[in-house]
N, C-alpha and C positions, 0 to 999 in steps of 0.2 A: 413513484419518487426513490425507487433503488434504483434507478438504469443511474445515479448521481455520484459517483465515489468518491469517496469521505476518505482521507490520509492524514492519522493523528502524529502531528511532531511534537515529542516531549525531549526532555532530559533535565537535569537539574540547575539549578542557579546559576546562570553564566557558564552553562558551556557553549553557546552560540550556534541556539535553535534559531535566532534572527538573524544573525548573517547568512546562514546557510538557509533561509529561504528568501533571504535577498541573491543570494547567487543563482539560485533554483530559478527564479522568477528574471532575473538580467539573463539569463543564459541559457534556459530549455523550454520545456513545453510546448515551441513549435506554434507559439499562438493560438493555443485553446485558452479557452474563455476558462479563468481559474479564478475563485472566491475565495479571503481568510477570512477566518474567526481567528482573534486575538484574544487572547486571555490575561489579563493582567490584574493582581492583587492589590493595586493601587487604586486609589478614583482617575489618576493620569495616565493613561495609555503612549507611555514613553516608546514599546517598539511599535506600534502605529505609525505613530510619525515616519519610522525608516521604510516601510515600507508602503504608504498612503501614496500616489502619483505616480508608481511603478506600472508602467504601458501594458505588461500582462497581465497586472489584477484588476479585473470589470467590479468586482466588489468586495468591499473592508468593514466586516463588522467587529467592533472592539465589546466585547464584554469584560467589565472591569469591577473594581470593589467584592469580589472573591472569586475562589476558585472554583475552577469549572466542574472538576469531577463531582463536586459535592454543594457549595452552600449558594450555588447559582441554581434556580429551580428550573422547573422543566417546561415551564410556562416561556420563559423567558429565552431557551437555548430551544425548544421547538419555533419558538416566532421568529428568530433569529435566521433559524434555518430556511423556515416556510419564504420567508421574504427572498432570500437568499435564491432558493431552487426558482417561485415564480417570478422574480426581477431578471435574474441573467442566464437562468438554464445554462448552469456550468457547464466542463467536463468532468474538473474535477473540484473538491471542497478542499482545503486543508485549512487544519484548525490547530492552531500552535498554542499549547497548554501554558498554564503557569508551569515555572520549574519546580513548585511544591506538590504538582497535580499525580496522582494515579492514576494512570491509563485504564486501568482495567474498568473501573465503572466508567470513566469517559465511554470507551468500546461499548459497552452496554447503552450507555444515553442514544450514541449513533442509530444503533440499533431500534429504539424504544421507537425514534422520531421518522425510521420508515426507512432508512438509510443504509447501503452495505457498507462495511468495512473493506479499504482496499489491503490499507500498511498503518503498522506503527512502525513509527521509526524516531528511535533514540539517538539525542546523540550525547557524547558522553566525552568531558574532559580530561583530558589525558595529564595533564599535571595536575589536577586535582581530585583525579576519581576517587582515589585510593583514602582521600580522607571523607569526602564526601561519603560512599559508603559505608563509613565506620561508624560516621556523624548523623548518617537521615536512614532510615528504611525506606523512605520511597524512592532513595537512586537505584536502589535493589530492586524494588515493582518495578521502575520505569525500565532496567532493560531484562526483566523475567518476562515482560509485555511485549518486548520488540519484536517485528518481524527483520528488518534493519537497524544492526546498533554501528552509528558512525562515530567512531573514536578518533575526535577532531582535535588540535592543537598539537600535534604529534612532534611541530617542531622546537616544541618547550621541553622536551623530554628524551634521553637516553635511547637503544635500541633494548638495552635491557630492562629496561623498565617501562618500556613499551610491552615487552613479549611476556612482561610480569600480567599486567594489565591484561592483557587480552586472554588470557588465560584465567584468570580473576573472572570475565565478563562470560566466557565457553563454559565456566563452570553454573552460571546463575543460568546459562541461555545456551543450551547446547543447540537449540534447533537455528537462532536467527546468523543472517550473513550477515558479515562483519566488512568494514571498509574503514579506512585511514583517511584523514584529509587534516587542510591549512587550512584557516579560517572560512570552513566551513563548502572551499572549491573542489565540489562534487558534482561528474555526470549524474544525471536526473531520471536517464532513460529507466534506471531499473528502480528507482527508490519510490518515482511517482506514476500513476494513473497513467497519465497522458503517457508514457512512455510507450504504453505496450501499440499502442496504434501505430508508432515508425517501425517499433521492433515488424508488425503485423506485415505492412507492406516490403518491410526489408528481404525475408521471410518465401512471400511469393513472386519476389524476383529474384530471389538463388542471391543475393547479394551478399558481399564480404560485411561484418560488424566495422564501425569503425573508430579508431583512436587506442585509447586502453582499453576497450572492451574485445575488441579482436587481440588485445596481447594478454588479456586472463581467457581466450581463449570462449567467448560467453557468443553463443550465436542463438538461431531460433527456428522453429519446422512450425508449417500451419496442416493443422491434420483435419479433414471434410468427410461426413458421411451422408446420404439420402435416406438413409435406415433410421430408424426408432432405436433409441437404448434403455436398456435394462437401468433404474436408476441406483437400485443399490449397488448393481457391479460396476458401475461408473462412480460411484462414491467412493466404493472399497479401491479400486485403481486409483485416486486421488490420493486415499491415505497410504498409499505401497509407492510412492512414486520416488524415486531419485532424491538425496539429499543432493544432487546436481541439480536438479529442477529449484528453480528460483522464485517462477511464478510463471502462471500460467489462466487462460481467463478465455471465457466464448459464453458462447448461448449454443445448447444442445437441447435437442426433443428427444424425451421420455416416451414412455411407452402407458398409457393410460393417464395422461397428462394432458388437458386440453392447452394448456399456457405453454412456453417454452422457460427453459430454467438457463438466467444466469449463472456463470457458477465462476468463483475467484479462490485462485490457490496462490498464497504467500508464505515460502519458506516452509511449508509442513503445513499451514495452517489452511483449511478452506471452507468455503460458505456460498448456498447455495439462497437464490434467488428466482422471485417468477416475473415473468415479464409477458405483455399480450403483443403480439408483432403479429400484422396482418399476414396473410395465406400461408398455406406449406411454405418450408423452406429446410434445407439441409443444417443438420448442426455442425457448426467450426468454431474450432479452437486454436489460440498461439500456443506454443512452450520456450520459453526461454532461460537458460543455462547453461551450466558449463561443460564442455566438454560431451554434447548431445549426441553426437553422432555416433556416441557409443551405446547408445542408448534410447536411441526413434527409434529403431526396428520392434525393439521389445514394449514401448510404449503403444507405439501404434498396432503391434498385436491385441495387446491387451484392451484395448480400446475396441480391437473389428470381434473380440470377445462379449464387449456389452451388445454389441447388436442384435435387435430380436425380427421374427418375422411378423410382429404385429404391423397391421396398417393404420396407418394414420388416421388418427379421428374428426368428426368435424367437430370447430368448436360448440361448446356452449356454456363452458363455466371453468371457471380455475379449480 
């Protein structure tokens, strides 16, 4: 099940999570099968009604009467995950947590269910964030856990207040990449796992990025190698990627391992999982970020230094 990516969408009450999710499902994800898990504190799921019926949603599961990070038991959570994976086989599962949820424990539950965490996306209400931060510890934890912070409702504040808030966010989480939005209207390519496939195709075709992504100098490149890699050297490479690299994903082969490694790098955080793919295959990875032209040669040289002279082994066990 670890080949299914999970994105956690979090943010304090009223920040605009469901609005952003609906925009993404209406305008992005390029026809990929998407499953949504929505969590509401009350017994009646209002937000779920907003999402149900959208053509992009293959499966929608509501977990009500409890907070997904703590009070909903592992059995109910794992059962929902198992049902989704078995019946829908989605490309990505998006979990929208209640505004009171701490995404840290939720990320652990995702791993415990045998799934890979793609990204934590935290929506911040620009007009009320400072009050939320002062009154609720969980707001700070939601920001600190984020890979991407979406500062929403920027039309409701002036430039000075917005700059002050973004400095506060940066102090809480210097690693996260920040975006601004009005009513959740944001390109999904970088935020959600499904965008990586389009970036890979774009890089192979050497086509420029479209829209605001081109303006922001966000581009991608694909790296391939027929050689086995040293795992320790590869993990050091991931840990030292420049901040301009926002995402990297791929399947690589390590010396001494029979199974291939599925790796995910998002805004400075990386994780590895293992997949069994038929027959020998080359390592492949896509790197996405800002100003990659000035980083590409060094990244490729570091990757080349990870290659070993070891011969590929016959598959036997993971």
